[in-house]
C-alpha positions in Angstrom: -79.1 -6.2 -50.2 -82.8 -5.6 -49.6 -83.4 -1.9 -49.9 -87.1 -1.9 -48.8 -88.6 -1.5 -45.4 -92.2 -2.5 -44.6 -93.2 0.2 -42.2 -96.7 -1.2 -41.7 -95.3 -4.1 -39.7 -94.2 -1.9 -36.9 -97.8 -1.1 -35.9 -98.3 -4.7 -35.1 -94.8 -5.4 -33.7 -94.8 -2.5 -31.2 -96.8 -3.5 -28.2 -97.8 -1.5 -25.2 -95.7 -1.8 -22.1 -97.0 -4.2 -19.5 -100.0 -2.6 -17.7 -100.2 -5.4 -15.2 -96.7 -4.8 -14.1 -97.4 -1.1 -13.8 -100.5 -1.8 -11.6 -98.6 -4.3 -9.5 -95.9 -1.7 -8.8 -98.5 0.9 -7.8 -100.3 -1.7 -5.5 -97.0 -2.8 -4.0 -96.1 0.8 -3.0 -99.5 1.2 -1.3 -99.4 -2.1 0.4 -96.1 -1.1 2.0 -98.1 1.5 4.0 -96.5 4.5 2.2 -98.7 7.5 1.3 -99.8 7.6 -2.4 -97.8 10.2 -4.2 -95.3 10.4 -1.3 -92.3 10.1 -3.7 -94.0 12.3 -6.3 -92.6 11.9 -9.8 -90.4 9.0 -8.7 -93.4 6.9 -8.2 -94.6 7.5 -11.8 -91.2 6.8 -13.1 -90.9 3.6 -11.1 -94.2 2.4 -12.4 -93.1 3.2 -16.0 -89.9 1.3 -15.5 -91.9 -1.7 -14.2 -94.2 -1.6 -17.3 -91.3 -1.4 -19.8 -89.4 -4.1 -17.9 -92.6 -6.2 -17.7 -91.9 -7.0 -14.0 -92.7 -5.9 -10.5 -90.9 -5.1 -8.3 -88.9 -3.0 -10.6 -85.3 -3.9 -11.4 -82.9 -0.9 -10.8 -81.3 0.6 -13.8 -77.9 -1.1 -14.0 -76.7 -0.8 -17.7 -77.6 2.6 -19.1 -76.0 3.6 -22.4 -75.6 7.1 -23.9 -76.1 6.7 -27.6 -75.1 9.5 -30.0 -75.9 9.5 -33.7 -73.6 11.8 -35.6 -73.9 13.4 -39.1 -73.3 16.6 -41.0 -76.1 18.5 -42.8 -75.8 20.5 -46.1 -77.8 23.4 -44.7 -75.0 24.2 -42.3 -73.2 25.8 -45.3 -75.8 28.6 -45.2 -74.5 29.7 -41.8 -77.6 28.7 -39.8 -75.5 27.8 -36.8 -72.8 29.4 -34.7 -70.8 26.2 -35.0 -68.4 25.8 -37.9 -69.9 23.9 -40.9 -66.5 22.7 -41.8 -65.2 20.2 -39.2 -67.5 21.2 -36.4 -69.3 17.9 -36.1 -66.1 15.9 -36.4 -64.5 18.0 -33.6 -67.5 17.3 -31.3 -67.3 13.6 -32.0 -63.6 13.6 -31.1 -64.4 15.4 -27.9 -66.8 12.7 -26.9 -64.4 10.0 -27.8 -61.5 11.5 -25.8 -63.8 12.1 -22.8 -63.6 15.9 -22.7 -67.1 16.6 -23.9 -69.7 17.5 -21.2 -71.8 14.4 -22.0 -68.8 12.1 -21.6 -68.0 13.6 -18.2 -71.6 13.4 -17.0 -72.0 9.9 -18.2 -68.9 8.9 -16.3 -70.3 10.6 -13.2 -73.6 8.6 -13.4 -72.2 5.3 -14.5 -73.3 5.2 -18.1 -71.3 4.0 -21.1 -71.1 6.2 -24.2 -71.4 5.0 -27.8 -71.1 7.2 -30.9 -72.5 6.1 -34.3 -71.2 8.0 -37.3 -73.8 8.0 -40.0 -72.7 10.9 -42.2 -70.0 13.0 -40.6 -68.2 14.9 -43.4 -64.7 13.6 -42.7 -62.5 10.7 -43.6 -63.8 7.6 -41.9 -60.2 6.7 -41.0 -60.4 9.6 -38.5 -62.6 7.6 -36.2 -62.4 4.1 -34.7 -63.9 1.3 -36.7 -66.7 0.7 -34.3 -67.8 4.3 -34.7 -68.0 4.2 -38.5 -69.4 0.7 -38.8 -72.8 2.0 -39.9 -71.7 5.0 -41.9 -73.8 5.8 -44.9 -72.1 8.7 -46.6 -70.2 12.0 -46.0 -72.6 14.8 -45.2 -76.0 15.3 -46.8 -77.8 17.4 -49.4 -79.0 20.9 -48.7 -82.6 20.2 -47.9 -83.9 23.7 -49.0 -83.0 22.9 -52.6 -82.3 19.1 -52.8 -82.9 15.8 -51.1 -80.7 15.0 -48.1 -80.4 11.3 -49.2 -81.2 9.0 -52.1 -84.0 6.5 -51.4 -81.5 3.7 -51.1 -79.4 5.7 -48.6 -82.5 6.5 -46.6 -83.4 2.8 -46.3 -79.8 1.9 -45.4 -79.7 4.6 -42.7 -83.1 3.4 -41.3 -81.9 -0.2 -41.2 -78.7 0.9 -39.5 -80.7 2.4 -36.7 -82.7 -0.8 -36.4 -79.4 -2.8 -36.2 -78.0 -0.5 -33.5 -81.2 -1.1 -31.4 -80.7 -4.9 -31.8 -77.1 -4.6 -30.8 -77.9 -2.7 -27.7 -80.8 -5.0 -26.7 -78.6 -8.1 -27.3 -75.7 -6.7 -25.2 -77.9 -6.0 -22.1 -78.4 -2.3 -22.2 -81.5 -1.6 -20.1 -81.9 2.1 -20.7 -80.8 4.3 -23.7 -80.1 8.0 -23.3 -80.5 9.2 -26.8 -78.6 12.2 -28.3 -77.1 13.6 -31.5 -74.1 15.3 -32.8 -74.4 17.5 -35.9 -74.0 21.1 -37.1 -77.3 22.3 -38.6 -79.4 19.5 -37.1 -81.9 21.8 -35.3 -82.8 23.3 -38.7 -83.5 19.9 -40.1 -85.5 19.0 -37.0 -87.6 22.1 -37.2 -88.5 21.2 -40.8 -89.7 17.8 -39.9 -91.7 19.0 -36.9 -93.2 21.9 -38.9 -94.2 19.6 -41.7 -95.8 17.0 -39.4 -97.5 19.6 -37.2 -98.7 21.7 -40.1 -97.0 24.9 -38.9 -95.1 27.6 -40.6 -91.4 28.2 -40.4 -91.5 31.0 -37.8 -93.4 28.8 -35.3 -90.7 26.1 -35.2 -87.5 28.1 -35.8 -85.5 28.3 -32.6 -82.1 29.8 -31.6 -80.3 26.4 -31.7 -76.6 27.1 -31.0 -77.4 30.6 -29.8 -77.8 32.5 -33.1 -78.6 36.2 -33.3 -81.6 37.8 -35.1 -79.9 38.0 -38.5 -78.9 34.3 -38.5 -82.4 33.4 -37.2 -83.9 35.1 -40.3 -81.6 33.0 -42.5 -82.5 29.9 -40.6 -86.2 30.7 -40.8 -86.0 31.2 -44.6 -84.2 27.9 -45.0 -86.9 26.1 -43.0 -89.6 27.8 -45.1 -88.0 26.6 -48.3 -87.5 23.1 -47.0 -91.1 22.9 -45.8 -92.2 23.4 -49.4 -90.2 20.3 -50.3 -91.5 18.3 -47.4 -95.2 18.8 -47.8 -95.6 16.7 -51.0 -94.1 13.6 -49.3 -95.8 13.8 -45.9 -97.7 10.6 -46.5 -94.4 8.6 -46.9 -92.2 8.7 -43.8 -89.1 7.3 -45.5 -89.5 9.7 -48.4 -89.9 12.6 -45.9 -86.7 11.5 -44.1 -84.8 11.3 -47.4 -86.1 14.6 -48.8 -85.7 16.8 -45.7 -84.0 14.7 -43.0 -80.6 13.1 -43.1 -78.8 9.9 -42.4 -78.9 10.5 -38.6 -82.6 11.3 -38.6 -83.5 8.2 -40.6 -81.2 6.1 -38.3 -82.7 7.5 -35.1 -86.2 6.9 -36.4 -85.4 3.3 -37.2 -83.6 2.9 -33.8 -86.6 4.3 -31.9 -89.0 1.9 -33.6 -86.9 -1.2 -33.3 -86.0 -0.3 -29.6 -89.8 -0.3 -28.9 -90.1 -3.7 -30.7 -87.3 -5.0 -28.5 -88.9 -3.5 -25.3 -85.8 -1.2 -24.8 -86.8 2.0 -23.0 -85.4 5.3 -24.3 -84.9 8.8 -22.9 -85.1 11.5 -25.5 -82.8 14.5 -25.4 -83.3 17.6 -27.6 -85.2 18.7 -30.6 -83.5 16.2 -32.9 -84.6 13.1 -31.0 -88.1 14.6 -30.5 -88.5 15.2 -34.3 -87.5 11.6 -35.0 -89.9 10.4 -32.3 -92.7 12.4 -34.1 -91.9 10.6 -37.4 -91.8 7.2 -35.6 -95.2 7.9 -34.0 -96.6 8.2 -37.5 -95.4 4.7 -38.2 -96.3 3.0 -34.9 -98.7 4.9 -32.7 -97.9 2.9 -29.5 -94.1 3.6 -29.7 -94.1 6.8 -27.5 -95.1 4.7 -24.5 -91.6 3.3 -24.6 -90.0 6.8 -24.3 -89.5 9.5 -21.8 -88.6 13.1 -22.5 -85.4 14.0 -20.7 -85.7 17.7 -20.6 -87.1 20.8 -22.3 -84.5 22.7 -24.3 -86.7 25.8 -25.0 -86.7 25.0 -28.7 -90.2 25.7 -30.1 -90.1 22.7 -32.4 -89.4 20.4 -29.5 -92.3 21.8 -27.5 -94.7 21.2 -30.4 -93.3 17.7 -30.9 -93.7 16.8 -27.2 -97.3 18.2 -27.2 -98.1 16.0 -30.2 -96.4 13.0 -28.5 -98.1 13.7 -25.2 -94.7 13.5 -23.4 -93.9 15.7 -20.5 -90.2 16.6 -20.0 -88.7 15.4 -16.7 -86.7 18.5 -16.3 -86.6 22.1 -17.7 -82.9 22.9 -17.8 -83.0 24.8 -21.1 -80.0 22.9 -22.4 -79.5 23.4 -26.2 -76.1 21.8 -26.5 -77.5 18.5 -27.8 -75.2 15.5 -27.6 -77.5 13.8 -25.0 -76.7 16.1 -22.1 -80.4 16.7 -21.2 -81.1 12.9 -21.4 -78.1 12.1 -19.2 -79.3 14.6 -16.5 -82.5 12.7 -16.3 -80.7 9.4 -15.5 -80.3 10.1 -11.7 -84.1 10.5 -11.5 -84.7 7.1 -13.2 -82.0 5.5 -11.1 -83.6 6.9 -8.0 -87.0 5.6 -9.1 -85.6 2.1 -9.7 -83.7 2.0 -6.4 -86.6 3.4 -4.3 -89.1 0.8 -5.6 -86.8 -2.2 -6.0 -87.5 -5.5 -4.3 -84.5 -5.7 -2.1 -83.7 -2.9 0.3 -80.1 -1.8 0.2 -77.9 -3.0 3.2 -78.2 -0.7 6.1 -75.3 1.7 6.6 -73.0 0.5 9.4 -70.2 2.9 10.1 -66.9 1.2 10.2 -64.8 1.4 13.4 -62.4 4.3 13.2 -58.9 3.4 12.4 -56.3 4.1 15.1 -54.4 7.1 13.9 -50.6 7.5 14.7 -50.0 10.0 17.4 -48.6 13.2 15.9 -46.0 15.2 17.9 -47.3 18.2 19.7 -45.8 21.6 19.3 -44.1 21.2 22.7 -42.5 17.9 21.5 -41.2 19.6 18.4 -39.8 22.5 20.4 -37.9 20.1 22.7 -36.3 18.4 19.7 -34.9 21.7 18.5 
């Protein structure tokens, strides 16, 4: 198996979305005699959909997919999260698979399929269906404050796994990916990557994640500080950075984002994890952020810094810190509305059906006569 990745090729393979389609969508809207800006943000989203689809009029979003990358992280053993380090991620994966997780219920509401990709959940792979563990790299990852998360070979395998998932989704007709993650300790890892790439100290990127108190925040901040010391020497090599202070899910999401841009597959980012991976991907292919939209602001300081560097404006500000793609899914109705409002064919006019003749119910007097 080839264990190398030529990252330089992404700069040439990732093209910009179709500007001519974007302009045609904007002109079509004005030619219809509608006021410019009349639909506000929906107009901008509709133009973006036209550009990433390479066509105008825009095609309504018809095959959205919630894609969740799952993995455990060694730093969780330090107690940086309110969620249990032992079995917490596996339990969240099961909740998504059995349909009880919030993201599964919301996806069903908005007509999106859900797919979970286990990269490094610390559990027996037999616990999950074969399609979930098909791209698994290992169980858990190293504690990034004192050791590498992955070996160089595992990093490349995870990156390639993400690329393969992007190809699978593009080949099966997915037209919009709502990207999320499942992993205890993942916000700590994300803060390290954002802090390293933005040149900030630990306190500037350390958020509350799962709702931690001040004492745990101090532990988390110290962990990020120590991991940043290990990240800075490998900043010039994105794969080495992902292996040293990332994890299998972070490497896979980065590979997915880049290959999705190559395949012209638009993506809605969710929380701080996907934004951190997007920041790494931007270092590899500077045009790639044009294929993404930020679903929502979670309030995590690292996410805000990443979006500022990516020049992405969140579509909503719901303050959702749960992860698992919930924030991205909540942006789906906006994108569906944008596609529907600017599509070529108008929906059929509503024609109320004739009321059905209802059987005559006995009156109170009739009932009394029967007694």
